[in-house]
PDB file of the backbone (N, CA, C, O) and the ligand in Angstrom, with CONECT records:
HET     ZN  A 101       1
ATOM      1  N   UNK A   1       0.840  -1.202   0.000  1.00  0.00           N
ATOM      2  CA  UNK A   1       0.000   0.000   0.000  1.00  0.00           C
ATOM      3  C   UNK A   1       0.873   1.249   0.000  1.00  0.00           C
ATOM      4  O   UNK A   1       1.854   1.330   0.738  1.00  0.00           O
ATOM      5  N   UNK A   2       0.517   2.198  -0.813  1.00  0.00           N
ATOM      6  CA  UNK A   2       1.271   3.436  -0.860  1.00  0.00           C
ATOM      7  C   UNK A   2       1.087   4.200   0.445  1.00  0.00           C
ATOM      8  O   UNK A   2       0.054   4.111   1.108  1.00  0.00           O
ATOM      9  N   UNK A   3       2.119   4.947   0.783  1.00  0.00           N
ATOM     10  CA  UNK A   3       2.022   5.757   1.992  1.00  0.00           C
ATOM     11  C   UNK A   3       1.208   7.016   1.744  1.00  0.00           C
ATOM     12  O   UNK A   3       0.557   7.550   2.643  1.00  0.00           O
ATOM     13  N   UNK A   4       1.263   7.469   0.514  1.00  0.00           N
ATOM     14  CA  UNK A   4       0.483   8.646   0.166  1.00  0.00           C
ATOM     15  C   UNK A   4      -0.391   8.332  -1.037  1.00  0.00           C
ATOM     16  O   UNK A   4      -0.079   7.457  -1.845  1.00  0.00           O
ATOM     17  N   UNK A   5      -1.477   9.055  -1.136  1.00  0.00           N
ATOM     18  CA  UNK A   5      -2.369   8.881  -2.272  1.00  0.00           C
ATOM     19  C   UNK A   5      -1.620   9.208  -3.559  1.00  0.00           C
ATOM     20  O   UNK A   5      -0.941  10.233  -3.638  1.00  0.00           O
ATOM     21  N   UNK A   6      -1.737   8.347  -4.564  1.00  0.00           N
ATOM     22  CA  UNK A   6      -1.024   8.540  -5.829  1.00  0.00           C
ATOM     23  C   UNK A   6      -1.773   9.486  -6.776  1.00  0.00           C
ATOM     24  O   UNK A   6      -1.474   9.557  -7.968  1.00  0.00           O
ATOM     25  N   UNK A   7      -2.738  10.199  -6.226  1.00  0.00           N
ATOM     26  CA  UNK A   7      -3.450  11.203  -7.012  1.00  0.00           C
ATOM     27  C   UNK A   7      -3.267  12.591  -6.424  1.00  0.00           C
ATOM     28  O   UNK A   7      -2.994  13.548  -7.148  1.00  0.00           O
ATOM     29  N   UNK A   8      -3.420  12.701  -5.095  1.00  0.00           N
ATOM     30  CA  UNK A   8      -3.394  14.029  -4.463  1.00  0.00           C
ATOM     31  C   UNK A   8      -2.249  14.193  -3.478  1.00  0.00           C
ATOM     32  O   UNK A   8      -2.046  15.288  -2.954  1.00  0.00           O
ATOM     33  N   UNK A   9      -1.498  13.136  -3.214  1.00  0.00           N
ATOM     34  CA  UNK A   9      -0.343  13.129  -2.314  1.00  0.00           C
ATOM     35  C   UNK A   9      -0.697  13.265  -0.840  1.00  0.00           C
ATOM     36  O   UNK A   9       0.180  13.501  -0.009  1.00  0.00           O
ATOM     37  N   UNK A  10      -1.963  13.117  -0.517  1.00  0.00           N
ATOM     38  CA  UNK A  10      -2.339  13.141   0.900  1.00  0.00           C
ATOM     39  C   UNK A  10      -1.845  11.867   1.585  1.00  0.00           C
ATOM     40  O   UNK A  10      -1.969  10.774   1.033  1.00  0.00           O
ATOM     41  N   UNK A  11      -1.280  12.011   2.800  1.00  0.00           N
ATOM     42  CA  UNK A  11      -0.888  10.795   3.536  1.00  0.00           C
ATOM     43  C   UNK A  11      -2.103   9.897   3.768  1.00  0.00           C
ATOM     44  O   UNK A  11      -3.144  10.358   4.237  1.00  0.00           O
ATOM     45  N   UNK A  12      -1.964   8.633   3.442  1.00  0.00           N
ATOM     46  CA  UNK A  12      -3.086   7.705   3.585  1.00  0.00           C
ATOM     47  C   UNK A  12      -3.589   7.628   5.024  1.00  0.00           C
ATOM     48  O   UNK A  12      -4.776   7.404   5.263  1.00  0.00           O
ATOM     49  N   UNK A  13      -2.679   7.814   5.978  1.00  0.00           N
ATOM     50  CA  UNK A  13      -3.087   7.718   7.373  1.00  0.00           C
ATOM     51  C   UNK A  13      -4.018   8.865   7.771  1.00  0.00           C
ATOM     52  O   UNK A  13      -4.705   8.798   8.789  1.00  0.00           O
ATOM     53  N   UNK A  14      -4.026   9.920   6.946  1.00  0.00           N
ATOM     54  CA  UNK A  14      -4.930  11.035   7.231  1.00  0.00           C
ATOM     55  C   UNK A  14      -6.302  10.847   6.593  1.00  0.00           C
ATOM     56  O   UNK A  14      -7.216  11.645   6.803  1.00  0.00           O
ATOM     57  N   UNK A  15      -6.429   9.788   5.820  1.00  0.00           N
ATOM     58  CA  UNK A  15      -7.678   9.569   5.115  1.00  0.00           C
ATOM     59  C   UNK A  15      -8.722   8.966   6.053  1.00  0.00           C
ATOM     60  O   UNK A  15      -8.552   7.846   6.534  1.00  0.00           O
ATOM     61  N   UNK A  16      -9.786   9.693   6.311  1.00  0.00           N
ATOM     62  CA  UNK A  16     -10.808   9.165   7.222  1.00  0.00           C
ATOM     63  C   UNK A  16     -11.494   7.919   6.664  1.00  0.00           C
ATOM     64  O   UNK A  16     -12.039   7.112   7.417  1.00  0.00           O
ATOM     65  N   UNK A  17     -11.463   7.770   5.333  1.00  0.00           N
ATOM     66  CA  UNK A  17     -12.064   6.593   4.719  1.00  0.00           C
ATOM     67  C   UNK A  17     -11.104   5.428   4.611  1.00  0.00           C
ATOM     68  O   UNK A  17     -11.470   4.353   4.136  1.00  0.00           O
ATOM     69  N   UNK A  18      -9.843   5.648   5.065  1.00  0.00           N
ATOM     70  CA  UNK A  18      -8.803   4.611   5.029  1.00  0.00           C
ATOM     71  C   UNK A  18      -8.596   4.046   3.637  1.00  0.00           C
ATOM     72  O   UNK A  18      -8.388   2.844   3.472  1.00  0.00           O
ATOM     73  N   UNK A  19      -8.652   4.911   2.640  1.00  0.00           N
ATOM     74  CA  UNK A  19      -8.365   4.471   1.271  1.00  0.00           C
ATOM     75  C   UNK A  19      -9.606   4.470   0.397  1.00  0.00           C
ATOM     76  O   UNK A  19     -10.723   4.286   0.879  1.00  0.00           O
ATOM     77  N   UNK A  20      -9.394   4.678  -0.890  1.00  0.00           N
ATOM     78  CA  UNK A  20     -10.493   4.626  -1.841  1.00  0.00           C
ATOM     79  C   UNK A  20     -10.968   3.198  -2.036  1.00  0.00           C
ATOM     80  O   UNK A  20     -10.336   2.255  -1.561  1.00  0.00           O
ATOM     81  N   UNK A  21     -12.079   3.043  -2.733  1.00  0.00           N
ATOM     82  CA  UNK A  21     -12.631   1.714  -2.936  1.00  0.00           C
ATOM     83  C   UNK A  21     -12.571   1.326  -4.409  1.00  0.00           C
ATOM     84  O   UNK A  21     -12.828   2.136  -5.299  1.00  0.00           O
ATOM     85  N   UNK A  22     -12.224   0.064  -4.636  1.00  0.00           N
ATOM     86  CA  UNK A  22     -12.264  -0.484  -5.990  1.00  0.00           C
ATOM     87  C   UNK A  22     -13.695  -0.872  -6.342  1.00  0.00           C
ATOM     88  O   UNK A  22     -14.594  -0.862  -5.501  1.00  0.00           O
ATOM     89  N   UNK A  23     -13.869  -1.209  -7.600  1.00  0.00           N
ATOM     90  CA  UNK A  23     -15.199  -1.557  -8.088  1.00  0.00           C
ATOM     91  C   UNK A  23     -15.808  -2.738  -7.319  1.00  0.00           C
ATOM     92  O   UNK A  23     -17.020  -2.798  -7.107  1.00  0.00           O
ATOM     93  N   UNK A  24     -14.953  -3.666  -6.911  1.00  0.00           N
ATOM     94  CA  UNK A  24     -15.456  -4.841  -6.184  1.00  0.00           C
ATOM     95  C   UNK A  24     -15.599  -4.602  -4.683  1.00  0.00           C
ATOM     96  O   UNK A  24     -15.911  -5.520  -3.924  1.00  0.00           O
ATOM     97  N   UNK A  25     -15.365  -3.343  -4.262  1.00  0.00           N
ATOM     98  CA  UNK A  25     -15.556  -3.014  -2.855  1.00  0.00           C
ATOM     99  C   UNK A  25     -14.302  -3.131  -2.012  1.00  0.00           C
ATOM    100  O   UNK A  25     -14.298  -2.732  -0.848  1.00  0.00           O
ATOM    101  N   UNK A  26     -13.233  -3.678  -2.588  1.00  0.00           N
ATOM    102  CA  UNK A  26     -11.980  -3.759  -1.842  1.00  0.00           C
ATOM    103  C   UNK A  26     -11.335  -2.372  -1.781  1.00  0.00           C
ATOM    104  O   UNK A  26     -11.728  -1.455  -2.502  1.00  0.00           O
ATOM    105  N   UNK A  27     -10.351  -2.245  -0.916  1.00  0.00           N
ATOM    106  CA  UNK A  27      -9.689  -0.953  -0.757  1.00  0.00           C
ATOM    107  C   UNK A  27      -8.621  -0.753  -1.823  1.00  0.00           C
ATOM    108  O   UNK A  27      -7.899  -1.681  -2.186  1.00  0.00           O
ATOM    109  N   UNK A  28      -8.539   0.463  -2.309  1.00  0.00           N
ATOM    110  CA  UNK A  28      -7.489   0.794  -3.266  1.00  0.00           C
ATOM    111  C   UNK A  28      -6.158   0.909  -2.553  1.00  0.00           C
ATOM    112  O   UNK A  28      -6.071   1.474  -1.463  1.00  0.00           O
ATOM    113  N   UNK A  29      -5.117   0.369  -3.178  1.00  0.00           N
ATOM    114  CA  UNK A  29      -3.783   0.475  -2.590  1.00  0.00           C
ATOM    115  C   UNK A  29      -3.164   1.837  -2.856  1.00  0.00           C
ATOM    116  O   UNK A  29      -2.239   2.243  -2.152  1.00  0.00           O
ATOM    117  N   UNK A  30      -3.644   2.526  -3.832  1.00  0.00           N
ATOM    118  CA  UNK A  30      -2.940   3.704  -4.316  1.00  0.00           C
ATOM    119  C   UNK A  30      -3.658   5.031  -4.099  1.00  0.00           C
ATOM    120  O   UNK A  30      -3.025   6.087  -4.099  1.00  0.00           O
ATOM    121  N   UNK A  31      -4.954   4.985  -3.917  1.00  0.00           N
ATOM    122  CA  UNK A  31      -5.689   6.247  -3.905  1.00  0.00           C
ATOM    123  C   UNK A  31      -6.555   6.389  -2.663  1.00  0.00           C
ATOM    124  O   UNK A  31      -7.063   5.411  -2.116  1.00  0.00           O
ATOM    125  N   UNK A  32      -6.707   7.651  -2.232  1.00  0.00           N
ATOM    126  CA  UNK A  32      -7.482   7.922  -1.025  1.00  0.00           C
ATOM    127  C   UNK A  32      -8.981   7.953  -1.336  1.00  0.00           C
ATOM    128  O   UNK A  32      -9.400   7.906  -2.492  1.00  0.00           O
ATOM    129  N   UNK A  33      -9.755   8.033  -0.282  1.00  0.00           N
ATOM    130  CA  UNK A  33     -11.205   7.978  -0.455  1.00  0.00           C
ATOM    131  C   UNK A  33     -11.758   9.248  -1.092  1.00  0.00           C
ATOM    132  O   UNK A  33     -12.875   9.247  -1.609  1.00  0.00           O
ATOM    133  N   UNK A  34     -10.978  10.339  -1.057  1.00  0.00           N
ATOM    134  CA  UNK A  34     -11.431  11.570  -1.703  1.00  0.00           C
ATOM    135  C   UNK A  34     -11.300  11.468  -3.225  1.00  0.00           C
ATOM    136  O   UNK A  34     -12.127  11.991  -3.971  1.00  0.00           O
ATOM    137  N   UNK A  35     -10.247  10.784  -3.662  1.00  0.00           N
ATOM    138  CA  UNK A  35      -9.933  10.742  -5.090  1.00  0.00           C
ATOM    139  C   UNK A  35     -10.598   9.578  -5.810  1.00  0.00           C
ATOM    140  O   UNK A  35     -10.900   9.678  -6.999  1.00  0.00           O
ATOM    141  N   UNK A  36     -10.829   8.482  -5.109  1.00  0.00           N
ATOM    142  CA  UNK A  36     -11.173   7.235  -5.776  1.00  0.00           C
ATOM    143  C   UNK A  36     -12.342   6.566  -5.069  1.00  0.00           C
ATOM    144  O   UNK A  36     -12.279   6.273  -3.875  1.00  0.00           O
ATOM    145  N   UNK A  37     -13.399   6.331  -5.819  1.00  0.00           N
ATOM    146  CA  UNK A  37     -14.600   5.739  -5.245  1.00  0.00           C
ATOM    147  C   UNK A  37     -15.162   4.697  -6.197  1.00  0.00           C
ATOM    148  O   UNK A  37     -15.425   4.988  -7.363  1.00  0.00           O
ATOM    149  N   UNK A  38     -15.342   3.491  -5.699  1.00  0.00           N
ATOM    150  CA  UNK A  38     -15.951   2.414  -6.482  1.00  0.00           C
ATOM    151  C   UNK A  38     -15.305   2.261  -7.867  1.00  0.00           C
ATOM    152  O   UNK A  38     -15.984   2.126  -8.884  1.00  0.00           O
ATOM    153  N   UNK A  39     -13.982   2.289  -7.861  1.00  0.00           N
ATOM    154  CA  UNK A  39     -13.252   2.013  -9.090  1.00  0.00           C
ATOM    155  C   UNK A  39     -13.103   3.188 -10.032  1.00  0.00           C
ATOM    156  O   UNK A  39     -12.580   3.039 -11.136  1.00  0.00           O
ATOM    157  N   UNK A  40     -13.561   4.362  -9.606  1.00  0.00           N
ATOM    158  CA  UNK A  40     -13.453   5.519 -10.497  1.00  0.00           C
ATOM    159  C   UNK A  40     -12.918   6.727  -9.739  1.00  0.00           C
ATOM    160  O   UNK A  40     -13.154   6.893  -8.543  1.00  0.00           O
ATOM    161  N   UNK A  41     -12.192   7.562 -10.471  1.00  0.00           N
ATOM    162  CA  UNK A  41     -11.755   8.815  -9.874  1.00  0.00           C
ATOM    163  C   UNK A  41     -12.954   9.738  -9.688  1.00  0.00           C
ATOM    164  O   UNK A  41     -13.826   9.835 -10.552  1.00  0.00           O
ATOM    165  N   UNK A  42     -12.979  10.410  -8.548  1.00  0.00           N
ATOM    166  CA  UNK A  42     -14.105  11.302  -8.281  1.00  0.00           C
ATOM    167  C   UNK A  42     -14.059  12.534  -9.182  1.00  0.00           C
ATOM    168  O   UNK A  42     -15.086  13.154  -9.457  1.00  0.00           O
ATOM    169  N   UNK A  43     -12.847  12.881  -9.638  1.00  0.00           N
ATOM    170  CA  UNK A  43     -12.694  14.013 -10.566  1.00  0.00           C
ATOM    171  C   UNK A  43     -11.950  13.529 -11.809  1.00  0.00           C
ATOM    172  O   UNK A  43     -10.768  13.829 -11.982  1.00  0.00           O
ATOM    173  N   UNK A  44     -12.633  12.784 -12.671  1.00  0.00           N
ATOM    174  CA  UNK A  44     -11.931  12.147 -13.794  1.00  0.00           C
ATOM    175  C   UNK A  44     -11.333  13.140 -14.787  1.00  0.00           C
ATOM    176  O   UNK A  44     -10.421  12.789 -15.537  1.00  0.00           O
ATOM    177  N   UNK A  45     -11.825  14.349 -14.800  1.00  0.00           N
ATOM    178  CA  UNK A  45     -11.329  15.327 -15.763  1.00  0.00           C
ATOM    179  C   UNK A  45     -10.163  16.159 -15.250  1.00  0.00           C
ATOM    180  O   UNK A  45      -9.611  16.987 -15.975  1.00  0.00           O
ATOM    181  N   UNK A  46      -9.796  15.933 -13.998  1.00  0.00           N
ATOM    182  CA  UNK A  46      -8.699  16.700 -13.418  1.00  0.00           C
ATOM    183  C   UNK A  46      -7.381  16.408 -14.144  1.00  0.00           C
ATOM    184  O   UNK A  46      -7.111  15.273 -14.536  1.00  0.00           O
ATOM    185  N   UNK A  47      -6.581  17.437 -14.312  1.00  0.00           N
ATOM    186  CA  UNK A  47      -5.188  17.249 -14.677  1.00  0.00           C
ATOM    187  C   UNK A  47      -4.357  17.392 -13.403  1.00  0.00           C
ATOM    188  O   UNK A  47      -4.880  17.753 -12.348  1.00  0.00           O
ATOM    189  N   UNK A  48      -3.073  17.110 -13.509  1.00  0.00           N
ATOM    190  CA  UNK A  48      -2.197  17.272 -12.345  1.00  0.00           C
ATOM    191  C   UNK A  48      -2.246  18.718 -11.842  1.00  0.00           C
ATOM    192  O   UNK A  48      -2.243  18.977 -10.638  1.00  0.00           O
ATOM    193  N   UNK A  49      -2.289  19.634 -12.783  1.00  0.00           N
ATOM    194  CA  UNK A  49      -2.347  21.052 -12.401  1.00  0.00           C
ATOM    195  C   UNK A  49      -3.634  21.386 -11.667  1.00  0.00           C
ATOM    196  O   UNK A  49      -3.623  22.128 -10.685  1.00  0.00           O
ATOM    197  N   UNK A  50      -4.750  20.832 -12.147  1.00  0.00           N
ATOM    198  CA  UNK A  50      -6.028  21.052 -11.468  1.00  0.00           C
ATOM    199  C   UNK A  50      -5.959  20.523 -10.039  1.00  0.00           C
ATOM    200  O   UNK A  50      -6.437  21.160  -9.100  1.00  0.00           O
ATOM    201  N   UNK A  51      -5.355  19.347  -9.896  1.00  0.00           N
ATOM    202  CA  UNK A  51      -5.255  18.746  -8.575  1.00  0.00           C
ATOM    203  C   UNK A  51      -4.381  19.589  -7.653  1.00  0.00           C
ATOM    204  O   UNK A  51      -4.685  19.753  -6.471  1.00  0.00           O
ATOM    205  N   UNK A  52      -3.294  20.122  -8.204  1.00  0.00           N
ATOM    206  CA  UNK A  52      -2.427  20.983  -7.395  1.00  0.00           C
ATOM    207  C   UNK A  52      -3.198  22.206  -6.903  1.00  0.00           C
ATOM    208  O   UNK A  52      -3.114  22.589  -5.736  1.00  0.00           O
ATOM    209  N   UNK A  53      -3.945  22.802  -7.820  1.00  0.00           N
ATOM    210  CA  UNK A  53      -4.715  23.994  -7.484  1.00  0.00           C
ATOM    211  C   UNK A  53      -5.771  23.659  -6.428  1.00  0.00           C
ATOM    212  O   UNK A  53      -5.948  24.387  -5.451  1.00  0.00           O
ATOM    213  N   UNK A  54      -6.459  22.555  -6.646  1.00  0.00           N
ATOM    214  CA  UNK A  54      -7.499  22.111  -5.739  1.00  0.00           C
ATOM    215  C   UNK A  54      -6.939  21.894  -4.331  1.00  0.00           C
ATOM    216  O   UNK A  54      -7.518  22.349  -3.344  1.00  0.00           O
ATOM    217  N   UNK A  55      -5.811  21.194  -4.254  1.00  0.00           N
ATOM    218  CA  UNK A  55      -5.213  20.887  -2.957  1.00  0.00           C
ATOM    219  C   UNK A  55      -4.676  22.148  -2.284  1.00  0.00           C
ATOM    220  O   UNK A  55      -4.800  22.314  -1.071  1.00  0.00           O
ATOM    221  N   UNK A  56      -4.082  23.031  -3.077  1.00  0.00           N
ATOM    222  CA  UNK A  56      -3.558  24.269  -2.511  1.00  0.00           C
ATOM    223  C   UNK A  56      -4.682  25.097  -1.903  1.00  0.00           C
ATOM    224  O   UNK A  56      -4.541  25.660  -0.817  1.00  0.00           O
ATOM    225  N   UNK A  57      -5.810  25.162  -2.628  1.00  0.00           N
ATOM    226  CA  UNK A  57      -6.946  25.916  -2.104  1.00  0.00           C
ATOM    227  C   UNK A  57      -7.497  25.286  -0.833  1.00  0.00           C
ATOM    228  O   UNK A  57      -7.841  25.980   0.124  1.00  0.00           O
ATOM    229  N   UNK A  58      -7.576  23.955  -0.842  1.00  0.00           N
ATOM    230  CA  UNK A  58      -8.046  23.228   0.342  1.00  0.00           C
ATOM    231  C   UNK A  58      -7.164  23.536   1.549  1.00  0.00           C
ATOM    232  O   UNK A  58      -7.653  23.770   2.654  1.00  0.00           O
ATOM    233  N   UNK A  59      -5.846  23.531   1.310  1.00  0.00           N
ATOM    234  CA  UNK A  59      -4.922  23.768   2.416  1.00  0.00           C
ATOM    235  C   UNK A  59      -4.985  25.217   2.875  1.00  0.00           C
ATOM    236  O   UNK A  59      -4.857  25.508   4.065  1.00  0.00           O
ATOM    237  N   UNK A  60      -5.182  26.118   1.929  1.00  0.00           N
ATOM    238  CA  UNK A  60      -5.367  27.521   2.317  1.00  0.00           C
ATOM    239  C   UNK A  60      -6.577  27.665   3.227  1.00  0.00           C
ATOM    240  O   UNK A  60      -6.539  28.383   4.227  1.00  0.00           O
ATOM    241  N   UNK A  61      -7.655  26.969   2.864  1.00  0.00           N
ATOM    242  CA  UNK A  61      -8.865  26.981   3.692  1.00  0.00           C
ATOM    243  C   UNK A  61      -8.569  26.475   5.098  1.00  0.00           C
ATOM    244  O   UNK A  61      -9.148  26.947   6.076  1.00  0.00           O
ATOM    245  N   UNK A  62      -7.659  25.507   5.182  1.00  0.00           N
ATOM    246  CA  UNK A  62      -7.325  24.918   6.478  1.00  0.00           C
ATOM    247  C   UNK A  62      -6.303  25.762   7.233  1.00  0.00           C
ATOM    248  O   UNK A  62      -5.926  25.433   8.358  1.00  0.00           O
ATOM    249  N   UNK A  63      -5.858  26.849   6.611  1.00  0.00           N
ATOM    250  CA  UNK A  63      -4.916  27.741   7.281  1.00  0.00           C
ATOM    251  C   UNK A  63      -3.469  27.330   7.134  1.00  0.00           C
ATOM    252  O   UNK A  63      -2.606  27.803   7.873  1.00  0.00           O
ATOM    253  N   UNK A  64      -3.197  26.449   6.183  1.00  0.00           N
ATOM    254  CA  UNK A  64      -1.816  26.009   5.955  1.00  0.00           C
ATOM    255  C   UNK A  64      -1.101  27.043   5.090  1.00  0.00           C
ATOM    256  O   UNK A  64      -1.621  27.436   4.046  1.00  0.00           O
ATOM    257  N   UNK A  65       0.079  27.488   5.507  1.00  0.00           N
ATOM    258  CA  UNK A  65       0.787  28.545   4.772  1.00  0.00           C
ATOM    259  C   UNK A  65       1.081  28.149   3.328  1.00  0.00           C
ATOM    260  O   UNK A  65       1.276  26.973   3.021  1.00  0.00           O
ATOM    261  N   UNK A  66       1.109  29.142   2.455  1.00  0.00           N
ATOM    262  CA  UNK A  66       1.300  28.912   1.029  1.00  0.00           C
ATOM    263  C   UNK A  66       2.556  28.149   0.697  1.00  0.00           C
ATOM    264  O   UNK A  66       2.542  27.277  -0.172  1.00  0.00           O
ATOM    265  N   UNK A  67       3.656  28.466   1.382  1.00  0.00           N
ATOM    266  CA  UNK A  67       4.912  27.794   1.083  1.00  0.00           C
ATOM    267  C   UNK A  67       4.816  26.306   1.373  1.00  0.00           C
ATOM    268  O   UNK A  67       5.327  25.471   0.626  1.00  0.00           O
ATOM    269  N   UNK A  68       4.152  25.998   2.473  1.00  0.00           N
ATOM    270  CA  UNK A  68       4.013  24.607   2.885  1.00  0.00           C
ATOM    271  C   UNK A  68       3.108  23.847   1.916  1.00  0.00           C
ATOM    272  O   UNK A  68       3.404  22.713   1.540  1.00  0.00           O
ATOM    273  N   UNK A  69       2.018  24.472   1.520  1.00  0.00           N
ATOM    274  CA  UNK A  69       1.117  23.799   0.588  1.00  0.00           C
ATOM    275  C   UNK A  69       1.787  23.627  -0.775  1.00  0.00           C
ATOM    276  O   UNK A  69       1.547  22.644  -1.476  1.00  0.00           O
ATOM    277  N   UNK A  70       2.620  24.586  -1.136  1.00  0.00           N
ATOM    278  CA  UNK A  70       3.367  24.453  -2.391  1.00  0.00           C
ATOM    279  C   UNK A  70       4.301  23.254  -2.324  1.00  0.00           C
ATOM    280  O   UNK A  70       4.399  22.477  -3.274  1.00  0.00           O
ATOM    281  N   UNK A  71       4.990  23.109  -1.187  1.00  0.00           N
ATOM    282  CA  UNK A  71       5.909  21.980  -1.028  1.00  0.00           C
ATOM    283  C   UNK A  71       5.170  20.652  -1.110  1.00  0.00           C
ATOM    284  O   UNK A  71       5.680  19.683  -1.671  1.00  0.00           O
ATOM    285  N   UNK A  72       3.979  20.613  -0.554  1.00  0.00           N
ATOM    286  CA  UNK A  72       3.222  19.363  -0.531  1.00  0.00           C
ATOM    287  C   UNK A  72       2.612  19.019  -1.888  1.00  0.00           C
ATOM    288  O   UNK A  72       2.418  17.847  -2.209  1.00  0.00           O
ATOM    289  N   UNK A  73       2.315  20.037  -2.671  1.00  0.00           N
ATOM    290  CA  UNK A  73       1.623  19.770  -3.932  1.00  0.00           C
ATOM    291  C   UNK A  73       2.575  19.696  -5.119  1.00  0.00           C
ATOM    292  O   UNK A  73       2.185  19.218  -6.184  1.00  0.00           O
ATOM    293  N   UNK A  74       3.818  20.160  -4.964  1.00  0.00           N
ATOM    294  CA  UNK A  74       4.705  20.218  -6.125  1.00  0.00           C
ATOM    295  C   UNK A  74       5.064  18.844  -6.654  1.00  0.00           C
ATOM    296  O   UNK A  74       5.474  18.713  -7.807  1.00  0.00           O
ATOM    297  N   UNK A  75       4.916  17.806  -5.820  1.00  0.00           N
ATOM    298  CA  UNK A  75       5.247  16.467  -6.309  1.00  0.00           C
ATOM    299  C   UNK A  75       4.044  15.745  -6.915  1.00  0.00           C
ATOM    300  O   UNK A  75       4.168  14.612  -7.380  1.00  0.00           O
ATOM    301  N   UNK A  76       2.908  16.384  -6.908  1.00  0.00           N
ATOM    302  CA  UNK A  76       1.706  15.743  -7.450  1.00  0.00           C
ATOM    303  C   UNK A  76       1.895  15.254  -8.897  1.00  0.00           C
ATOM    304  O   UNK A  76       1.496  14.133  -9.211  1.00  0.00           O
ATOM    305  N   UNK A  77       2.494  16.066  -9.782  1.00  0.00           N
ATOM    306  CA  UNK A  77       2.644  15.587 -11.170  1.00  0.00           C
ATOM    307  C   UNK A  77       3.486  14.322 -11.300  1.00  0.00           C
ATOM    308  O   UNK A  77       3.431  13.651 -12.330  1.00  0.00           O
ATOM    309  N   UNK A  78       4.260  13.987 -10.275  1.00  0.00           N
ATOM    310  CA  UNK A  78       5.096  12.792 -10.314  1.00  0.00           C
ATOM    311  C   UNK A  78       4.359  11.543  -9.846  1.00  0.00           C
ATOM    312  O   UNK A  78       4.876  10.433  -9.974  1.00  0.00           O
ATOM    313  N   UNK A  79       3.183  11.714  -9.317  1.00  0.00           N
ATOM    314  CA  UNK A  79       2.465  10.575  -8.761  1.00  0.00           C
ATOM    315  C   UNK A  79       1.954   9.657  -9.877  1.00  0.00           C
ATOM    316  O   UNK A  79       1.865  10.030 -11.046  1.00  0.00           O
ATOM    317  N   UNK A  80       1.627   8.441  -9.448  1.00  0.00           N
ATOM    318  CA  UNK A  80       1.275   7.388 -10.403  1.00  0.00           C
ATOM    319  C   UNK A  80       0.122   7.796 -11.331  1.00  0.00           C
ATOM    320  O   UNK A  80       0.146   7.505 -12.527  1.00  0.00           O
ATOM    321  N   UNK A  81      -0.872   8.464 -10.772  1.00  0.00           N
ATOM    322  CA  UNK A  81      -2.034   8.810 -11.591  1.00  0.00           C
ATOM    323  C   UNK A  81      -1.660   9.707 -12.764  1.00  0.00           C
ATOM    324  O   UNK A  81      -2.261   9.630 -13.836  1.00  0.00           O
ATOM    325  N   UNK A  82      -0.653  10.564 -12.546  1.00  0.00           N
ATOM    326  CA  UNK A  82      -0.334  11.581 -13.551  1.00  0.00           C
ATOM    327  C   UNK A  82       0.926  11.232 -14.345  1.00  0.00           C
ATOM    328  O   UNK A  82       1.288  11.950 -15.278  1.00  0.00           O
ATOM    329  N   UNK A  83       1.588  10.146 -13.985  1.00  0.00           N
ATOM    330  CA  UNK A  83       2.905   9.884 -14.548  1.00  0.00           C
ATOM    331  C   UNK A  83       2.848   9.333 -15.971  1.00  0.00           C
ATOM    332  O   UNK A  83       3.864   9.333 -16.666  1.00  0.00           O
ATOM    333  N   UNK A  84       1.690   8.867 -16.417  1.00  0.00           N
ATOM    334  CA  UNK A  84       1.587   8.368 -17.780  1.00  0.00           C
ATOM    335  C   UNK A  84       0.413   9.031 -18.485  1.00  0.00           C
ATOM    336  O   UNK A  84      -0.587   9.329 -17.832  1.00  0.00           O
ATOM    337  N   UNK A  85       0.490   9.268 -19.766  1.00  0.00           N
ATOM    338  CA  UNK A  85       1.663   9.027 -20.592  1.00  0.00           C
ATOM    339  C   UNK A  85       2.728  10.081 -20.349  1.00  0.00           C
ATOM    340  O   UNK A  85       2.419  11.197 -19.933  1.00  0.00           O
ATOM    341  N   UNK A  86       3.991   9.729 -20.609  1.00  0.00           N
ATOM    342  CA  UNK A  86       5.048  10.718 -20.400  1.00  0.00           C
ATOM    343  C   UNK A  86       4.901  11.868 -21.385  1.00  0.00           C
ATOM    344  O   UNK A  86       5.065  11.693 -22.593  1.00  0.00           O
ATOM    345  N   UNK A  87       4.597  13.016 -20.867  1.00  0.00           N
ATOM    346  CA  UNK A  87       4.425  14.182 -21.737  1.00  0.00           C
ATOM    347  C   UNK A  87       5.461  15.225 -21.327  1.00  0.00           C
ATOM    348  O   UNK A  87       6.418  14.912 -20.619  1.00  0.00           O
ATOM    349  N   UNK A  88       5.273  16.432 -21.761  1.00  0.00           N
ATOM    350  CA  UNK A  88       6.203  17.490 -21.399  1.00  0.00           C
ATOM    351  C   UNK A  88       6.230  17.641 -19.881  1.00  0.00           C
ATOM    352  O   UNK A  88       5.195  17.858 -19.250  1.00  0.00           O
ATOM    353  N   UNK A  89       7.412  17.525 -19.309  1.00  0.00           N
ATOM    354  CA  UNK A  89       7.531  17.591 -17.871  1.00  0.00           C
ATOM    355  C   UNK A  89       7.849  19.010 -17.414  1.00  0.00           C
ATOM    356  O   UNK A  89       8.749  19.673 -17.929  1.00  0.00           O
ATOM    357  N   UNK A  90       7.077  19.442 -16.433  1.00  0.00           N
ATOM    358  CA  UNK A  90       7.355  20.745 -15.840  1.00  0.00           C
ATOM    359  C   UNK A  90       7.786  20.531 -14.409  1.00  0.00           C
ATOM    360  O   UNK A  90       7.081  19.882 -13.637  1.00  0.00           O
ATOM    361  N   UNK A  91       8.890  21.047 -14.060  1.00  0.00           N
ATOM    362  CA  UNK A  91       9.353  20.900 -12.676  1.00  0.00           C
ATOM    363  C   UNK A  91       9.598  22.273 -12.084  1.00  0.00           C
ATOM    364  O   UNK A  91       9.993  22.383 -10.924  1.00  0.00           O
TER     365      UNK A  91
HETATM  366 ZN    ZN A 101      -6.203  11.397  -3.002  1.00  0.00          ZN2+
END
């Protein structure tokens, strides 16, 4: 099981749902309950950039400083969900 969600980079231990669910009802090894439900992404149209923006806004709402949220979200494009197909990489 991944330590962090491979979609949003949230630590799995922080997931109140203890992981997303696969189509057969089992727990996803890679994605949290916010991102993945019953075998599908909850935001299938998201790009890595959309996810970064979404997470940054969420963290701002929670009072997390911008620098910290930037550090946490900058690795999102490297996660499994966004890593294929290999396209132009922005770092
Ligand atoms: Zn997630």
